[in-house]
N, C-alpha and C positions, 0 to 999 in steps of 0.2 A: 581526745575524743572528737574534737572539732575537725582534726585532720582526717579521721576515719569517715566521718559523716560527709565531709567535702569530697573525699575520694569516691564514696558510694554515689553521691550526687553526680559527679563527673562521669562515672561509668554508666549510670542510668541515662544521663543526657546523651551520651555518645550512642548508646543502644537505641534510644528513641530516634535520633537523627538517622541512623542506619536503617531503621525500620521504615521511616518515612521516605527514604530514597530507594526502596526496593522496586526494581523494574518488574512490571507484571508479566506473567508468562503469556505466550502466544495462546495457550488454551483459555486462560482467563479472559483475554481480550476477545477471542472468537466467541466464547460462550455469551458474553455480554452483547456482542454484535448480533448473534443469532436471535437473542431475545428482543433486541431493539428492532431488528428487521421484521420479525413476526408481528410485533405490536404496531409497526408503522406500515406494514405491507410493502416492504422494499426488498431489494437484493443488496448484497454486500460487495464492495470493492475493497480488496486487501492490497495495500501497497507495501512491498518490501523495499526498504530504503536504508541509507546510512548517512551520517552527518557530513561526510566528505563528498557525497555524490552530487555533482552539479546538475545532472539530468534528473535526479530525484527532486531537486528544488524547482526545476522547470516544470515537472509534472504537477507538483503542488501549486505552483504559480498559475498554471493553465487551468487547473480544476477550481482554484479559488479566485480566479479573475472575476471582476464585477459582473461580466456578461454570462459567466458559466456556473458560478458557485451555486446559485439557487437551482439550476437545472440538475446538477449532481445531487445536491441535498434533497431535492424533492423525489429523487428516484433511487438513491443508494444510501446505505450506511457506509461511510468510508472509514477504514481503520488503517493504521500504519503499524508495521512490524519492523523493528530495527534488526538488521543482520550485517555481517561482513564489515564491522567497524574496524578501524585501525587499532593496533595493540593498546594504545593509551586510552581508548574509549570503549573497550570491550564491555565495560560495566553498563553501557547504554543498550546493549542487545537484549531483546526479549527472549528469555529462555524458551527453547522449543521452536522458535521462528525459523531457524536454519533447517530443522528437520521437516517442517511444513513446506518450506520452499523446495527442498529436495524431493519430498513426496510427490509434488506436482511438477517434477522435471525442471525445476528452475535453478539447479545448482550451477549450471554453466551459462545461464541466461544473462548474467550481469545485473546491473541495477539501473533504474527501477525495474522490478518484476512485479506483475500484478495478476490477481485472480479475481473472478467474480463468482460468487456463490448465491444460491437462493437461501431463504430463511431456514431451511432444513439441512444445509451443508452440502447440497448437490452442486458440483462444479458446473458452471454455465459457460465460462469463458476464461481465457488467459491471454497473456501478452505474447503469444506466438502467432506468426503467419505460417500456415501450413499449406503445402500443395494439395490439390484436390485428392481426396481419398485417404489422406493421412489422418488417423484418429487422434483425439485429444490426449490419449495416454502416451503419445510420443511427442517429443519436442520438435519445434520448427525453428524458424528464424525469429529471434526476439525483437519485438517492437520497442520495448522499453518505454520511454516517453515518446509518443508519436510525434514525428516531425516531417518526414518525407511524405510525398503524396500517397505512396503505397501503404505506409504505416497508418496515416490518418484514415484512409479508406477502410483498412482492416479494423481499426479501433471503432470507427463509427458503425460498421457492420455489427460488431459485437455489442455496442451500446444499444443499437436498434433492436437486437434480439433479446436483450436482458432488461429493458426498461419500457416505460410508457412515453419516452421522448418522441416528439413530433418531428417531421422532416425539417421544419423550420428551426426547431431547437437543435437538432443534430447538425444543421448547417452552421449555426452559431458556434457550437463546440468545435466543429471541423476547422472553421476559420481561425479560431483562437489557437488550436494546436499547430496549424500551418505556420504560425508566427515563430514557432520554435526552430523551424528550418532556416528562416531568415536570420535568426539570432546567431546561429553558429552552424558550421557544417562538419564539425568533428563527430566521430563515431560515438555511439552511446550504447 
């Protein structure tokens, strides 16, 4: 009898451990982000990333820098969606995140790929540089983590149109992101 009770307890504990490690869906994360954005009167930055992605870490480091973190936090709800993990880490991916990335033409963009939404889910910006006249429903050249002069200018232009950031604050963000270029010159 003790063996049966022990076996039941082990199965129960294993199921509890699995339930606690369940990765939330993209839909769950976005629903929460929309609610938070509405309550705080902010827009949402969605960062598609993966654990292996060095440029994703640079993006996070740039946004979480002592000089920039408050600027982003005061203007945006920032969420991460994990996609494109290596085979041994597929369990980290948020179900549905890959479909969301594809919906917004990010399937060929690489990582990081980001989107900016308003509280109602309207797409306000994305990580593409587009030539004049090219609509947002078509991909352009992916900025990823802004580093080059052109990428930083495009990023700042999008932040300017989707936030209450001042010119001085945008300059602080631009200077921080320009440091990514100095750190490395490999493609991202």
